[in-house]
C-alpha positions in Angstrom: -3.3 5.1 -20.1 -6.2 3.1 -18.6 -6.2 0.8 -15.6 -6.4 -3.0 -16.0 -9.3 -2.7 -13.6 -12.3 -0.5 -14.2 -13.1 2.2 -11.8 -15.8 0.7 -9.6 -18.1 1.9 -6.9 -16.7 -0.8 -4.6 -13.2 0.8 -4.8 -14.7 4.1 -3.7 -15.6 2.5 -0.3 -12.2 1.2 0.4 -9.8 2.9 2.8 -6.1 3.1 1.9 -3.4 4.1 4.4 -0.4 5.7 2.8 2.8 5.8 4.9 5.6 8.0 3.5 7.7 10.7 5.1 7.0 13.0 2.1 3.7 14.9 2.3 4.0 15.8 -1.4 4.4 12.1 -2.3 1.4 11.1 -0.1 -0.7 13.8 -1.9 0.4 12.5 -5.3 -0.4 8.9 -4.4 -3.9 10.0 -3.1 -4.6 12.0 -6.3 -3.4 9.0 -8.5 -5.4 6.4 -6.7 -8.4 8.7 -6.8 -8.0 9.3 -10.6 -7.1 5.8 -11.7 -8.8 3.6 -9.1 -11.7 5.7 -7.8 -10.5 5.5 -4.2 -11.3 8.6 -2.2 -10.9 7.5 1.5 -7.3 7.8 2.7 -5.4 7.8 6.0 -1.9 9.1 6.1 1.2 8.5 8.2 4.7 10.1 8.1 6.5 7.1 9.5 6.1 3.5 10.4 5.1 4.1 14.0 2.4 6.4 13.0 1.3 3.9 10.3 0.7 1.3 13.0 -1.3 3.7 15.1 -3.4 4.8 12.2 -4.0 1.2 11.0 -5.2 0.1 14.5 -7.5 3.1 14.8 -8.9 3.3 11.2 -8.8 -0.4 10.0 -7.8 0.3 6.4 -8.4 -2.1 3.6 -4.9 -1.8 2.2 -1.6 -0.2 3.4 1.1 1.4 1.3 4.5 1.7 3.0 7.7 3.4 2.0 10.9 1.6 3.0 12.9 4.5 4.4 11.0 6.5 7.0 12.1 8.1 10.3 11.3 6.6 13.7 10.4 3.2 12.2 11.1 2.1 8.7 8.7 0.2 6.4 10.1 -3.2 7.1 9.7 -2.9 10.9 6.2 -1.5 10.5 5.3 -4.3 8.1 6.2 -7.0 10.6 4.1 -5.4 13.3 1.2 -4.7 10.9 1.1 -8.3 9.7 0.8 -9.5 13.3 -2.0 -7.1 14.2 -3.9 -7.1 10.9 -2.8 -10.2 8.9 -5.7 -9.9 6.4 -4.8 -6.4 5.3 -2.6 -6.4 2.1 0.7 -4.4 2.4 2.3 -2.8 -0.6 5.9 -1.6 -0.6 6.2 1.6 -2.6 9.8 2.7 -2.5 12.7 3.8 -4.5 14.4 0.6 -3.4 13.4 -3.0 -4.1 14.0 -5.9 -1.8 16.1 -8.6 -3.5 15.4 -12.3 -3.7 11.7 -12.3 -2.6 12.5 -10.8 0.7 9.4 -8.6 0.5 7.1 -11.6 1.1 9.2 -12.5 4.2 8.1 -9.1 5.7 4.5 -9.6 4.8 4.3 -7.5 1.6 1.7 -8.7 -0.9 3.3 -6.6 -3.6 6.2 -4.3 -4.4 6.1 -1.3 -6.7 9.2 0.8 -7.1 8.6 4.5 -7.4 10.3 4.6 -10.8 7.5 2.2 -12.1 5.1 5.1 -11.5 1.8 5.9 -9.9 -0.3 4.3 -12.6 1.4 0.9 -11.8 0.8 1.5 -8.1 -2.9 2.1 -8.9 -3.2 -1.1 -10.9 -1.5 -3.0 -8.0 -3.8 -1.5 -5.4 -6.9 -2.3 -7.5 -5.8 -5.9 -8.1 -5.2 -6.5 -4.3 -8.5 -4.8 -3.3 -10.5 -6.9 -5.9 -8.8 -10.2 -5.6 -10.9 -13.2 -4.4 -8.1 -15.1 -2.8 -7.4 -15.3 0.9 -4.8 -13.7 3.0 -1.3 -14.8 2.2 -2.0 -15.4 -1.5 -0.4 -12.1 -2.4 1.0 -11.2 -5.8 4.5 -9.9 -5.8 4.2 -7.5 -8.6 7.2 -6.1 -10.3 
């Protein structure tokens, strides 16, 4: 399988923050994004509160959030992140989807369910990092 977007040197200079309470999942996401998207600069968080702290400190180019995390879930974190960094695309990567377009109400540019796979996540991340549209013009990928 190949990505819809070629690996590019530009992607290698992007920072992605991955917030998920599973260290194993964060490692798999990092490996997948490195392999399929050429991204090699990552920050990690184990919950929504830590995601906000890391985002404010490291200024990532894109943030991937799980929905269910301890201390602060992905929806609460998304609301805060969109207020402090509105230009940074948020991707919901979870076992659960949000019905009826609710993801955009929380500031998510895209939704990828975990059963869609890591390759789909990599395609989504690349499309958001390479898009030429302004903030708020997100694609709600399914």
